[in-house]
N, C-alpha and C positions, 0 to 999 in steps of 0.2 A: 346511488353510485353503482356502476357496474362492478361486480366482483371479479377480480383478476384471478385466474387459476394459479395454483402453485406449480413449481417445477415438476414435481412428481406427477401431478395431474396431466400436464402437457405431455410428458414422456409416455405416460400410460396411453393417452389418446393417440399419439403418433404411432405407437407400436400396434395398436388395435386397428388403425385405419391407414395402412401403408399406401393406399391408392388415392387418398384425399387428404393431403397434408401440407397444402400451401398455407401461407399466412391468412388468406381469406377463408379457407376451410376451417382453420383453427378458430378464428374469430367467430365464425358463424356457429361452430359447435358449442362455444361457451357464451354465446350471446353478447359478444363484445362489440360495441358501436362507438362512433364518434371519437372523442379525445382519448378514450380508453385504449384505442388501437396503438397509440404511441407507447403506452406502457407495455402492451403485449409485444410490440416490436423490440423494445429494450430487453425484455425477458428472453425472447428468442435468441437475441444476439449473445446474451450471457450464456445460455445453454450451448450455443455454437462455440463460443470461446472456451468453454470448459470441456469441450469434446463430446458432450452428450448428444448433440444433434449436428447434422451436416447439411448445409444448404446447397441444393443443386437446382438451378433454373427455377427459383422462386418456391421450391418445395423443401420442406424440412424433413430429414430422415434420421432415424436412429443410427448413430455413428457405428454401433456394433452390429448393425443389421444391413441387409442389402435392399435396394429399392425394388418395388414389385416388377419393374421392367428395366432390364439392363443389358449391356453388351457382354457376351460370354465367349470364351474360347474353348473348343472341345478338346479334351485330353484323350490319350490312348485308352483303349478298353483295359479294364483290370482283369485279374485272373478269372473272375466269374463272368466276364463278358459284358459287365455293366459299363456304360459310358458316363463319365463325369466331366464337368466343365469348371473353368475358373473364371471369376469375374475380372474384367480388365481393370476395374477400379475398385480398390479396397483400402479404406483408410482406418479400419478398426484397430484397436490395440491388441486384440486377441488373435488366435489363429484364423486364417482365412477359412470361411465356412465351406463345407463340401456340398456340391450341387450335383444331383443325379439328373442326367438328361433323359427324359421320358419321351421318346419319339413315337409319333402316331404312324400308322401304316401309310397314311397319305402324305407324310412329310418327305421331302427329298433327302437322299442319303448324304450324310455329313461325314467328313473324315477328320482325323487328328489334325489340330491346328486351325480348322475352319472356325470362322467367327460368325456369330448370329445374335440377333436380338431375341431375347428370351423373356418369358413371363415366369416369375418365380413364385412358387407356392411353398410356404413354410410347412415343415413336417416335424413331428415329435416321435421320440422313441425309436429312431433309426440311427444308423451310423453316418447319416448325412443330414444337413439342416434344411436343405431346400430341394424341391423338384422343379426342373425347368421344362417349359414347353416352348417349342419353336414358334416364333412370330414371323421372322424373316431372316434368311441367310444374308450376310453382309459381304464377306470376302472369303477367299480361300486362305490358306495358311500364310501368315505374315512372313516377309523376308527378314531374316535375322542376321546379325553380324556381331562378331566379337572383335574388339580392337582397343587401341590406346586412345584415350580422350585427351584432346588438346584444347584447353580452355581459352576463350577470347572474350572480347567485350560484348559480342552478340550471342553468346552461348558457348559454341565450340565446334570442333570437328572430331571425327573418329577415324583413326588410321587403321585399316583392316590388317589383321594378322594372318589371314588366309593367303596361301601362295598364289591362288588364282585371282585374287582381288587386289587392284591397285588404286581404285577410285575412292576418295575420301567421302564421308557422309557428313552432312550438316546437321547440327543439333541446335534448336532454339533455346533461348535462355530459360524458358519455363519447362523444358523437357530434359534437363541435365541430371535430375535426381541428386543435385548437389555433389556431383562427382568432382574429385580433385584433379588438377592438371597432372597428366601422366598416369592416371589410374587406368587399370584394365576394366573394361565395361562390356556388357552385352546390351545390344540395342535392337530395335525393330523398326522397319520402315513405316512411315506415316505418309499418307497421301500417295498419289500416283507417281511413278518414276518417269521423269521426262528425259528425252534424249539430250537436252541441253541443261547444263547446270548440275550441281551436286544433288544427289538424292537426300531427302529429309528423313531423319530418324529421331526416335526418342529413346533415352536410356531406360532400360527396364531392370537392370541389376548391376550393382557395383561389385567387382571381383577382387579389388585390392591392388597391391603393388605387383606389377608384372615381373619385377626382379627378385621378389621374395622367394625363399626356399619353397619347393613344392608347387610353385606357380605354374610350372611347365605342364604338369599333369592336370592341374586345375583348369588351364586353358582348354585342353582337349575335352575334359568332362563337360564344360559348358558349351563348347562349340558343337559337340555331337549330341547334346541333350541326354547325357547319362545320369540317371537319378543317383545321387550320392548321400541322401539323407533318408533314413527310414521313418515312416509314420510312427507316432508314439504307440499306437495300438499294436503294430508289428513288434516293436521292441518289448512291449509289455508281455505279449504272448511268448516271445522267445525266452525272456527272463523268468517267466513263470513255469517253464517246462522242467520236468524232472526226469531222471533216468528211467528208461523202459524196464519193466520187471521181467524176470526170467520166465514167469508163468506163461505157458502157451507158446514158448519158443524152444528151439533146439539148443542144447548146451554145447557150444563150440569151444568152450574155454580150454579143453585139453589139447586142442590143435596148436601146433607150433607156428602160429601166424605172426608175421612181422610186417612193419611198414618200411618202405624204402623210398625216400624222398630227397629233394635238395636239402643241403645242410641248413639253409635258412628258412625252411618251410614252417609255417605257423599252424597249418592244419594237415591232418593225415586222414584222407577219406577212403583209402583202399589198403588192404593187407593181403599178403600172399603166403602160401605154404605149399610144399610139395612132398610127395613120397615116391620112392623108387619101387617099382613093382617087379615081380618075377617075370622074366622074359625080356627085360629091358624097357618096359613101358613105364608110365608114371601116372600118378594122380595129382592133379593141381587143384588147389583151393584159392578162390578169389573172394574176399569178403569186403563188402561195401557198406558204408554207414547208412543206417536205415532212416533216412531223412523223412520219408513219408509218415513215419510214426509221429513226428513232431510238427510237420507242416501239413495240416489237414486241408482238404479241398474246401474252398470258400472262406477260409480264415483270412485275417489281415496279412499274415505271413505269406500265405499262398498268393494273394492278390499282388503283393509287392514283388514276390519272386517271379511271377508271370510277367509283370511289367518290366523288370530288369532283364529277364531272359537268361542271363548268365553273369558271372563275375567278370570284371575287367581288370587287367593287370598292367601296372605301370612300374617303372624302375623304383619309384619312391613310395608307392602305395598300392593298395588293392581296393577296388570298389566291389564289395562282395554281393552275392545274390541274397545271402541270408545274414541276419545280424550276428555279431561276434559270439553272443551267448550260445548259438548253435554251431556256427562254422568253425569256431576255434575251441569249442568245449564239448557239448553233448554229442555233436555229430563228428567229432574228431577222435580217431582211434589211438588215443594216447597210450603209451607204454604202461602196462601194469594196471589198467583201469577197465572194468567191465563196460562194454559198449554194445548197443543194439545194431545188428547188421542184417543185410540180406546177402547170402553167400551162395556161390555156385561151385559144385564139386564136379570136376571134369576128368575123364579117364582118357589117356593116350596110349596107343599101341607103340611098338618099338620103332615105327617109322614116323611117329609124331602126329598121326591122324587122330582126331577126337572121335572116340567110339561111343561115348555116352556122357550124359551130364545130368545133374540133379540140383535143384534149387532148395535152399533152406532159409527160413526166417529164424534167426537165433541171437545169441549173445556170445561175444568173443572177448578175449583178454590178450592184448598184444604182448608178445615176449620181448620185443625191442623195437625202438624207433631208430632205424639206421639211415645214414646218409648214403648216397650212391657211391661215393668214394670209399666209405667203410666196407660196404658189401663187396665192391670190386676188389679191394685189397685182400679181403678174406678169400675170395675165389682164386686170387692169384697166388695164394700161399703166404700172405703176410697179414694174418689177423691181428687185431688189437685186443685190448682187454675185454671189450664188449662183445666182439664177434668170435673170440676163441671158444667160449663154451657153446656156441651155436653152430660150429662147423659141421658136425655130423648130422645133427637133426634138422638144420635149416639151410645153411649155405650150399653144401654139396648136393642135396636133393633139388634145390632150386636150379642150380646150374645144369644138373642132369636133365631136368625137364626142359630147360631153355635150349639145350642141345637138340632135343627132339623137335621142338617148335621151329628151330632154325632150319632143319632139314625139310620140314613140311613147308616152310616159307619159300625155300629155294625152288621147290616143285610148283608152288602156287604162282610164283613170280609177280608179287605186287610191285608197284612202281618204286624203284630204288633211287629216289632223289637224294642227293648229298648236298644239302644247303647249310653251311655253318650258321649257328644261331648266335647272334651278338648278345653280349652281356654288358650292360652299362653299369659301372660301379660309381657310386656317389659317396662323397664325404658327408658327415653329419649335417653340414650347413646346406646341403642340397646341390652343390656344384659337382660336375662330372670329374671323377678322379681318373678313370681309365675306361677304354673301350676294348673289350677282349672278345674272343670267340669261345663259346662253351665247348668243353671237351666231351666227345661222345664215347661213352663207355658201354661195355656189354651189360652192365647193370641197368643202364637206361633202356637198352634194347630188350632186356629180359622183362622189365615191367611193361613195356609197350606190347610185347607179344602176349603176355598173360592177359592184359586188358583187352586186346583185340579178340582173343579167344573167348573171353567172358561176354563181350558184346555180341559175338556171333551166337553164343549159346542162348542169350536172352532173346534175340530175334527168332531163332529157330524154335525155342520153347513156346513163344506166343503165337507163332504161325501154326505150330502143331496143335495148339489148343484153340485155334481160330479166334484169337482175341485181338481187338484193335490196339494199335500202338503207333508210335512215330518211328519211322525208319530214318537212318542216316543215308542219304542218297548222293551218289556221285556218278553222273552220267559221262559217257565217253566224249572226247572232244569232237568239235565239228570238223568237217572236211577242210574248210578254209583255214582253220587254225593249224591243222596238221600240215597243210601245204606251206604255210608260213614257217613252221618249224623245219620242214624239209629243206626249204631254201636257206635257212640259217645254217643247218647242218652241212649242206653242200658248199656254202661259202666258207665254212670252217674246215673243209676237207674230209667230211664224214658222209655216211649214207644212211638214209632211213627208208626202209622198204615201203612200197606202195602197191596199190592194186589188190589188196587182200583185206580180210576182216582184221581190224586193228586189235591187237592184244598188248597188254603191258610188257610182255616179253620183247616186243619189237622196240619199244622205247628204251627198255633196259639195255638192249644191244647197242643202241646209239649212245647211251650214257657210258657204257663200258668202253666204247671206242674213244670217248673224250677223256676218260679218267687218266689223270696224271699229265695231261697235255696243257698247253697254254689256254685252251678253250674249255677246260673242265667246268669252271663256274658258269661261263656263258651258256653252255649247253644245258646245264641243270636249271638255270634261271629261265631260259627260253622254253624248256619242257614244262616247267611249272606254269608259265604264262599261257601255254597252249591248253591247259586243263580247264574244264568247266569248274564252277564253284560248287562245293558240296552244300547241301541244304537238307532240311527236315521235311518229311512228307508222310501222310498216312498210307500211301501206296508204296509198294516195294519195287523200285527200279534198279536195285543192285548198287554195288560200289565198285566202280571201274578201277580207281587207284589202288585199292586193296585187293582187287581181283576176287571179290566175294559176291555171292548171289544174294545173301541176306545179311544186313548189318544194322544194329541199333546202338544207341548210346545208353549204357547201363552203369558205367563205372565211376561217375562223378556227379551225383545228385546235389552235392554241396554247391557246385558252381555252374551247373547246367540244368535248366528246367526240363529239357528233353529227357534227361536221365530220370528225373523225378516222375515224369509221365510213365516211363517204362517200369519203374519200381511199382507204381500204383497198378499198372496193368498186371504185373506178376502177382501182386497181392490179391487182386480180384480173381485171377485165374486159378490160384491155389486155395482160395477161400480162407486166407490168413487173418481176416479181420474186416472191419467196416471202413478202413482208411484206403481202400482201393480206388480204382478209376471209376468215377460215377458216370451215369448215363449222360448227364449234362456235359461233362468233360469230353466224353466220346463224340457227342454231336459237334463240339467245337474244336476237334482235332485239326481240321484243315486251317482254321483261323489261327490256332496256336502254332502250327507248323510254320505258317507264313510269318507270324510275329516274331518267333524266336530265331528264325533264319535272318530276319532283319536286325534284331538286336545283336546277333553274333557279328554281322558285317559292320554294324555301328561300332562295336568294341574293337574289332580289328583295325578299323580306320583310325580310331582314337589312339590306340596303342602305336600304330605306325607313325602318326603325326607327332606323338610325344617323343618317339625315338629319333625322328628327324630333328626335332628342336634340340634335344640333348646333344646330338652329334654336331649340330651347327654351333651350339654353345661351346662344346669341347674344342672345335676347330677355329673359333672366333679369334683367338690370339695367335693363330698361325697364318693369317692372311698374308699373302706374298710368298708363301712357301711352295716349292715345287713338289708335286706328288705324282706317283705312277697309278695308272688305272687302265680300264678297258671300256670301249664303247659298248653300252648295254641297250641303247635305244636310239632311234632316229625319228625326228619329227621335222615338219616344215620350218619350225622356228629355231632348230638347232639339234644338238645331240646330247644324250645323257651318258654320263661316265660313272662307273662304279669304281670307287677308290680302293686300292689294294689294302691299305693299312687298317681302315675302319669299316669298310663295306658301305660307307655312305654314298649316296647318289647325288651328283652335282650336275648342273646344266652348263653346257657349252653353247651359249647363244651364237646365232649365225654371225653376229658382228665380231665375235671373239675368235672365229676360226681362221679367217684369212682376209686378204684385201681384194676379194673378187666376189662375184655373184655366184650363189650356189643353187643348182636345180635340185628339187626334192623328188625322188622317185619312190612312190609308196610301194609299188610291187617289189622292187629290188631292195627296199629299205636302205636307201643310199642317198647321200648328198654328193653332187658332182660339180666341181668348179667349172665355171663357164670359160675361164681363160686358160687355166693350167690343166684341166681335165682331172684334177685331184679327186679321188674317190674315197669317201668316208663312209664306212659301213659297220654293222654290228660285229663285235669280236675283235676289232683292231686295238692293238696296244697303243697307249698314248702317255705322254708326259704333259702335265698341265700345271698351271699356277693357280692357287686359290685366290680369286679376286675379291670375293665377298662372302661373308658368312653371317646370316641373320637369324639369331636364336629365336626371335619372336615368331617368325614364319617357318623356320626350319629350312630355309632356302640356302643353297650353296651355288655360287656362280664361279665358273672357271674360265681361264684363258688357255688356249691350245698352244703348246710349245713344240711338241714333236709328235709325229704319227709314224708308228712302226719303226721307231728309232731314227727317223729322218726329220730334219728341219723342214718347215713348210716352204713350198715354192713361193716365190714372190709374184704377185699379180699386179695389175695397175693400181695406182693410189686411189684411195677413197675420194669420191667427189668428181673424178674425171670421167666424163661420159664420152660416148662416140661409138662408131661402128666397131664391133669386135670381130676380127677375121676368123677367130676360132669358134664363134658361137654356133655355126652350122655343124662343126665337128662334134660339139657336145650333144647337139640334137641327134646326130647320127648315132652317137654312143648310147644315148638314152633309148633310142629305137631298137638298137641291137640288144640291149639288156632286156627290154620288154619282149622281144621276139624269143629270146632264149628262155625267159620265164614261161611264156606260153607253151613252148615246145616241151619243157619239163613237165608242165601240168597235163599235157596230153598223153604222156607216157603211161 
């Protein structure tokens, strides 16, 4: 009788022969023939039911291993530049194995999200379990969607929560991932998208109850692909870290350094001090947490910090760049605790000009952790019990130095935008309690000016030492954007000079004209929109907005990877240790710059979407209420209105503006009624009614009631067609506007 192998023998053989593991292969290997095949089949089914084996297309695989050939999706490069991939199918009970993608020179270039058929080679003794070789590229990045799952007898549908998507997605019964009706899910497209019918998708992640507390930020995290869970190795490295020793560092503990942050700040990564010098000058100290000591190049912490690029801030949570053991402890400059820092000492003359600077790697001990309001009250002559003992040594010297920097700033003329910052207050259950605007104090401006000066010193130091770094670049706006801003200014009754080299002082004069007027916020927003987006780059192209020739980010390595790069560059330049910028990192600076510029924009979009959803949630029970606002944008499909009370942006659809057809003039940024000649343009005051507020998408829809204090003129009723005698008059008006616009551009 043929000897049937044991379960252990079958498992061992399958593991050793991943490419020949069908039932026929197993039978042949153990010499099983005839009726004995029935017993082998039964035994394989038992192993499958117990979860030891997984059957795929007549082949048996180790359930805790991957098949030798499988479909993979490429992930973003890690901090070391390595490319990893994830298997699209993983049914094991343990963590998903890590797969290093090993591309050959002859392979086509693949990007993040690309899918490919790969051959897997098991590896031992590495931080990954497999190495993947490309067999064939399958598709580019899958189209993904986040939405609400509505279950039905055939599977279900997904209702998108993105503002720009209104088409539902179809999910088959075998692709629901057992999602519950009404659950928030993330899905990806399967198969081609046809022009007719609903697109097909499969659910890849269940995100829970969309109405649960903290779900608003969770939606944004998943929509924008922000990593919010640290790999265990990164957590282990952070928790194993110990305080940096004093040996080999400058002892900065005698300095009267303090931190000044929001009252609810959990971490303190910068400290400041100042001394008044003879002749009216000052010496400023800015000390920054020495993150590079704890986050070494090539470590799991470094790879994860690079992947995240920066911390992301929501009203109800922070997705940090570094684990809490570092961000809230060892790299946080808590009061009365020795902490490792990289500090810069800067000397100012009596006019506020920086005459010298010097960098130190040292250990400090914060005298106090102050809130902005505390420091401001002390400077205003109303110290509390904590700031009273600090007045002569800390508060007065800080404000003296700030006065010098203010005078230097006025001469430099950086862009003086005044855009109120919204603050969303939540109750413990996660609902919006109130929407307010943050008060801007001199204490805020003091810290900003100190940080700007320290960032300039870091850039200048590394340029002087001819060391590579990442600059913070902000290029001047394009001519087209300046022309658009000029037209908004003229429509509002102001002027913006042209025909000369653009300086920030020209824009500041426009902002000064609008200050205190009804168009104040509009001109500030329009000026901001005309600016290019700042980014990181290894080459120095200057910073237009700050009116600076050289600028780098140095002051927040806890929450920005760019600052960590600059810290490492300073360490290498001064020979402070072996944790400086490596040759490999220097070679990858262009790639790092592009990556962290993208993660920054990703975080900004996620934060903006979250704010919109919270505002819509806050206003949801006020549908039908009349609100005042101002037209902030014009599009073919309607107008955008910024509401006075909350600063929220709502849409006035064309259908909600009046009972006539509206022509859209892109040059003049205006909608013109075909029957009445009504002109709707940026900057006009409006009274609107809130028609709809959708917390899941963050969308607000408005109805127009009054324009510049006047009720809307009545046009013909909807649905009535026929020749309109005023249509030619509107065309003439449009032509007149375009001619005027062209004349202005030729001046």
